[in-house]
C-alpha positions as CSV (number, residue, x, y, z in Angstrom):
1,M,9.4,-27.5,-16.5
2,E,9.6,-27.8,-12.8
3,K,13.3,-27.0,-13.0
4,N,12.5,-23.7,-14.7
5,Y,10.1,-22.8,-11.8
6,R,12.9,-23.5,-9.3
7,N,15.3,-21.4,-11.4
8,G,12.8,-18.6,-11.5
9,R,12.4,-18.7,-7.8
10,R,16.2,-18.4,-7.3
11,E,16.2,-15.4,-9.7
12,F,13.4,-13.8,-7.8
13,I,15.2,-14.2,-4.5
14,G,18.4,-13.0,-6.1
15,N,16.8,-9.9,-7.3
16,A,15.8,-9.0,-3.8
17,S,19.5,-8.7,-2.9
18,L,20.5,-6.6,-5.9
19,L,21.5,-3.7,-3.6
20,A,24.1,-5.8,-1.9
21,G,25.8,-6.3,-5.3
22,A,25.4,-2.7,-6.5
23,M,28.5,-0.7,-7.6
24,L,29.2,2.7,-6.2
25,L,30.8,5.1,-8.6
26,P,33.2,7.9,-7.6
27,T,30.3,10.3,-8.1
28,G,28.3,8.5,-5.4
29,Q,25.9,7.1,-8.0
30,I,24.7,3.6,-7.4
31,V,24.6,1.4,-10.6
32,F,22.4,-1.6,-10.4
33,G,22.8,-3.0,-13.9
34,K,21.9,-2.6,-17.6
35,N,19.5,0.3,-18.3
36,R,18.6,0.6,-14.6
37,K,17.0,4.0,-13.8
38,Q,15.4,5.3,-10.8
39,G,11.8,6.7,-10.9
40,M,9.1,6.2,-13.5
41,K,10.1,4.9,-16.8
42,L,8.3,5.3,-20.1
43,G,7.5,2.1,-22.0
44,F,5.1,0.8,-24.7
45,V,2.3,-1.6,-25.2
46,T,2.1,-3.1,-28.7
47,Y,-1.6,-2.3,-28.8
48,L,-2.4,-0.4,-31.1
49,W,0.6,1.4,-32.6
50,G,2.8,-1.7,-32.5
51,K,0.4,-4.4,-33.4
52,D,1.8,-4.8,-36.9
53,W,5.5,-4.6,-36.0
54,D,7.6,-7.7,-35.9
55,Q,10.3,-8.1,-33.3
56,D,13.0,-6.4,-35.3
57,T,10.8,-3.4,-36.3
58,L,9.6,-3.1,-32.7
59,I,13.1,-3.0,-31.4
60,R,14.2,-0.6,-34.1
61,N,11.3,1.8,-33.6
62,L,11.5,1.9,-29.8
63,T,15.3,2.3,-29.9
64,A,14.8,5.3,-32.3
65,S,12.2,6.7,-29.9
66,Q,14.4,6.2,-26.8
67,I,11.6,4.1,-25.2
68,H,13.2,1.1,-23.6
69,G,10.5,-1.1,-22.3
70,V,7.7,-3.1,-24.0
71,E,4.7,-5.1,-22.9
72,L,4.0,-7.6,-25.6
73,R,0.3,-7.8,-26.2
74,V,-0.8,-11.2,-27.3
75,E,-1.7,-12.1,-30.9
76,H,0.3,-9.3,-32.5
77,A,2.9,-9.4,-35.3
78,H,5.8,-9.8,-32.8
79,G,4.7,-13.5,-32.7
80,V,5.6,-14.1,-29.1
81,S,3.2,-16.7,-27.7
82,P,3.2,-19.9,-25.6
83,K,3.5,-21.8,-28.9
84,L,7.2,-20.9,-29.1
85,T,9.6,-23.7,-28.7
86,P,12.4,-23.5,-26.0
87,E,14.9,-22.6,-28.7
88,E,12.7,-19.9,-30.1
89,R,12.2,-18.5,-26.6
90,K,16.0,-18.3,-26.2
91,L,16.2,-16.4,-29.5
92,V,13.6,-13.8,-28.4
93,R,15.4,-13.4,-25.0
94,K,18.7,-12.8,-26.8
95,K,17.3,-10.5,-29.4
96,F,15.9,-8.1,-26.8
97,G,18.8,-8.7,-24.4
98,D,21.2,-7.5,-27.0
99,S,19.1,-4.3,-27.5
100,P,18.2,-1.3,-25.3
101,V,14.6,-2.5,-25.2
102,Q,13.6,-4.5,-22.2
103,I,10.6,-6.9,-22.2
104,V,8.4,-5.8,-19.4
105,G,6.2,-8.8,-19.7
106,M,3.2,-10.3,-21.6
107,G,-0.2,-8.5,-21.9
108,T,-2.9,-11.1,-22.0
109,N,-6.7,-11.3,-22.2
110,Q,-7.0,-14.0,-19.5
111,Q,-10.0,-13.4,-17.2
112,Y,-11.6,-15.1,-14.3
113,D,-15.3,-14.2,-14.3
114,Y,-16.4,-17.3,-16.1
115,V,-19.6,-19.0,-14.9
116,E,-18.4,-22.4,-16.1
117,P,-15.7,-23.9,-13.8
118,A,-14.0,-25.6,-16.8
119,K,-13.5,-22.2,-18.6
120,L,-12.2,-20.7,-15.3
121,R,-9.7,-23.5,-14.9
122,E,-8.6,-23.2,-18.5
123,S,-7.9,-19.5,-18.1
124,I,-5.9,-20.1,-14.9
125,D,-3.9,-22.8,-16.6
126,Q,-3.3,-20.6,-19.7
127,T,-2.1,-17.8,-17.4
128,K,0.4,-20.1,-15.9
129,A,1.7,-20.9,-19.4
130,F,2.1,-17.2,-20.0
131,F,4.1,-16.9,-16.8
132,Q,6.4,-19.6,-18.1
133,L,6.7,-17.8,-21.4
134,S,7.5,-14.4,-19.8
135,H,10.1,-16.1,-17.6
136,D,11.7,-17.8,-20.6
137,I,12.0,-14.6,-22.7
138,G,13.3,-12.4,-19.9
139,G,10.0,-10.6,-19.0
140,A,9.0,-9.7,-15.4
141,G,5.3,-10.4,-15.3
142,V,1.9,-11.1,-16.9
143,K,-1.0,-8.7,-17.3
144,V,-4.5,-10.1,-16.9
145,K,-8.1,-8.9,-16.6
146,P,-10.9,-9.4,-14.0
147,N,-13.1,-9.0,-16.4
148,Q,-16.8,-8.4,-15.8
149,F,-19.9,-9.0,-13.7
150,R,-22.3,-11.6,-15.2
151,P,-26.1,-11.2,-15.3
152,G,-27.8,-13.0,-12.5
153,I,-24.6,-13.6,-10.6
154,P,-24.1,-11.7,-7.3
155,H,-21.2,-9.3,-7.5
156,E,-19.8,-10.6,-4.2
157,K,-19.6,-14.1,-5.7
158,T,-17.8,-12.9,-8.8
159,I,-15.4,-10.7,-6.7
160,E,-14.5,-13.7,-4.6
161,Q,-14.0,-16.0,-7.6
162,I,-11.7,-13.5,-9.3
163,G,-9.8,-12.8,-6.2
164,L,-9.2,-16.4,-5.3
165,A,-8.0,-17.1,-8.9
166,L,-5.6,-14.2,-8.7
167,K,-4.3,-15.4,-5.3
168,E,-3.5,-18.8,-6.8
169,L,-1.8,-17.2,-9.7
170,A,0.2,-14.7,-7.6
171,A,1.7,-17.5,-5.6
172,F,2.5,-19.5,-8.8
173,G,4.1,-16.4,-10.4
174,A,6.2,-15.6,-7.3
175,D,7.8,-19.0,-7.5
176,M,9.0,-18.1,-11.0
177,G,10.0,-14.5,-10.3
178,Q,7.0,-13.2,-12.2
179,K,4.6,-10.5,-11.1
180,L,0.8,-10.9,-11.5
181,R,-0.6,-7.6,-12.9
182,L,-4.4,-7.1,-12.7
183,E,-5.4,-4.4,-15.3
184,V,-8.2,-2.1,-14.1
185,H,-10.6,-3.3,-16.8
186,G,-14.0,-4.6,-17.6
187,N,-17.7,-3.9,-17.3
188,E,-18.2,-2.5,-13.8
189,T,-15.1,-4.4,-12.5
190,Q,-13.0,-1.4,-13.6
191,E,-14.6,0.7,-10.8
192,L,-11.8,1.1,-8.3
193,T,-14.1,0.1,-5.4
194,N,-14.5,-3.2,-7.1
195,I,-10.8,-3.6,-7.9
196,K,-10.1,-3.0,-4.2
197,A,-12.6,-5.6,-3.2
198,I,-11.0,-8.1,-5.6
199,M,-7.5,-7.3,-4.3
200,D,-8.7,-7.7,-0.7
201,V,-9.5,-11.3,-1.6
202,A,-6.3,-11.7,-3.6
203,D,-4.2,-10.9,-0.6
204,H,-0.9,-12.4,-1.9
205,P,1.8,-9.7,-2.1
206,N,2.6,-10.7,-5.7
207,A,-0.9,-9.8,-6.8
208,T,-0.6,-6.2,-8.1
209,V,-2.7,-3.6,-9.8
210,C,-2.0,-2.2,-13.3
211,W,-3.6,1.3,-13.3
212,N,-5.4,1.8,-16.7
213,C,-6.5,5.4,-17.0
214,N,-10.3,4.8,-17.4
215,P,-13.0,7.5,-17.2
216,E,-14.2,5.6,-14.1
217,D,-11.1,6.7,-12.2
218,L,-12.8,10.0,-11.8
219,H,-16.1,8.6,-10.4
220,G,-17.2,9.2,-6.8
221,D,-14.7,11.4,-4.8
222,G,-12.4,11.7,-7.8
223,L,-9.0,10.6,-9.0
224,E,-6.9,10.9,-5.8
225,A,-9.6,9.1,-3.6
226,N,-9.8,6.2,-6.1
227,F,-6.0,6.1,-6.4
228,N,-5.7,5.9,-2.7
229,L,-8.0,2.8,-2.6
230,V,-5.3,0.7,-4.4
231,K,-2.1,2.6,-4.1
232,S,-0.7,0.0,-1.7
233,R,-1.3,-2.7,-4.3
234,L,0.1,-0.9,-7.3
235,G,2.7,-3.0,-9.1
236,D,5.3,-1.9,-11.7
237,T,3.0,-1.1,-14.7
238,C,0.5,1.5,-15.6
239,H,-1.3,1.9,-19.0
240,V,-1.8,5.4,-20.4
241,R,-3.3,6.6,-23.6
242,E,-1.9,9.7,-25.3
243,L,-0.5,11.9,-22.5
244,D,-1.8,15.0,-24.2
245,D,-5.4,13.8,-24.2
246,P,-7.3,16.5,-22.4
247,T,-10.1,14.2,-21.3
248,Y,-8.0,12.5,-18.6
249,P,-5.9,14.4,-15.9
250,Y,-2.6,12.8,-16.7
251,Q,-0.5,15.5,-15.0
252,D,-2.5,14.9,-11.8
253,L,-1.8,11.2,-12.2
254,M,1.9,11.7,-12.7
255,N,1.9,13.9,-9.6
256,L,0.3,11.1,-7.6
257,F,2.8,8.6,-8.8
258,T,5.7,10.9,-7.9
259,K,4.2,11.6,-4.5
260,N,4.0,7.8,-3.9
261,N,7.5,7.1,-5.1
262,Y,6.3,5.0,-8.0
263,G,9.3,3.5,-9.8
264,G,7.6,1.3,-12.4
265,W,6.7,1.6,-16.1
266,I,4.3,4.1,-17.6
267,L,3.3,2.1,-20.7
268,L,1.9,3.9,-23.8
269,E,-1.3,2.1,-25.0
270,C,-2.2,4.8,-27.6
271,R,-5.5,4.7,-29.5
272,T,-5.0,7.1,-32.4
273,D,-3.5,6.2,-35.8
274,P,-0.7,8.7,-36.6
275,Q,1.0,8.2,-40.0
276,D,4.5,8.4,-38.4
277,K,4.3,6.5,-35.2
278,V,8.0,6.9,-34.4
279,Q,7.7,10.6,-34.4
280,A,4.5,10.3,-32.4
281,L,6.3,8.2,-29.8
282,I,9.1,10.8,-29.6
283,A,6.5,13.4,-29.0
284,Q,4.9,11.4,-26.2
285,R,8.3,10.9,-24.6
286,G,8.7,14.6,-24.6
287,I,5.4,15.1,-22.9
288,F,6.2,12.4,-20.3
289,E,9.6,14.0,-19.5
290,R,8.0,17.4,-19.0
291,M,5.2,15.9,-16.8
292,T,7.7,14.0,-14.6
293,G,10.4,16.7,-14.5
294,K,12.8,14.6,-16.5
295,G,13.0,17.0,-19.4
């Protein structure tokens, strides 16, 4: 296993020098590799529309929708979990590698607010197993949660505990070429002031924020002020619900991402239950393209 960590570190360092190996076309366009695009990219989270899709169905439906990235939420029909053998992991990597659909990473429910030290350590260790899994199948990171404040525990203590766990995991992930992605989630912890406080403790550069489009984003001085609290720590993933949901200012969010030169994934984590989910994905892609000027 240690050999895999060293290999991951070499991949991580190698990725930093991609520009040196880029190819310049006669048009002046720089090509960095398969499916490489500049700017925001639309992807997909298997929760909820894809929870019942196996790997082949997932690839087929996303290919038909022209959505080329997926975060694999745990315990779904795709069956990708730390239980996979080394050979099974190679097969997953090849299957997605031979398709237009890129594995963005694993979407987990690991959290670091536990009062019991043994449960906290278990979650940290399980997150490390997910880093290994993501590395083995060709993903780029692991999504985790803070996840809440506990009754009778001072908020400052929980913030420090979560932040220190994230700092340890960020260093571990960096050695494997894997990003740590903290979802803005949880009872009170999803307030952006609290996320910023957690990230101030988790001061490793590989600890990043996954924006999650919560109603709390509009609290206080509003969307832009809360966005500015964590914009320097944003990673390469953002979760959105249906982009035509009028209860959240998605166009304003896309404008903020564009203004800040965000080049990561906008991952659809839709909550409705349309009968034809492929057509629904195609419709969401059209909205995304209009919002970001790609249409």
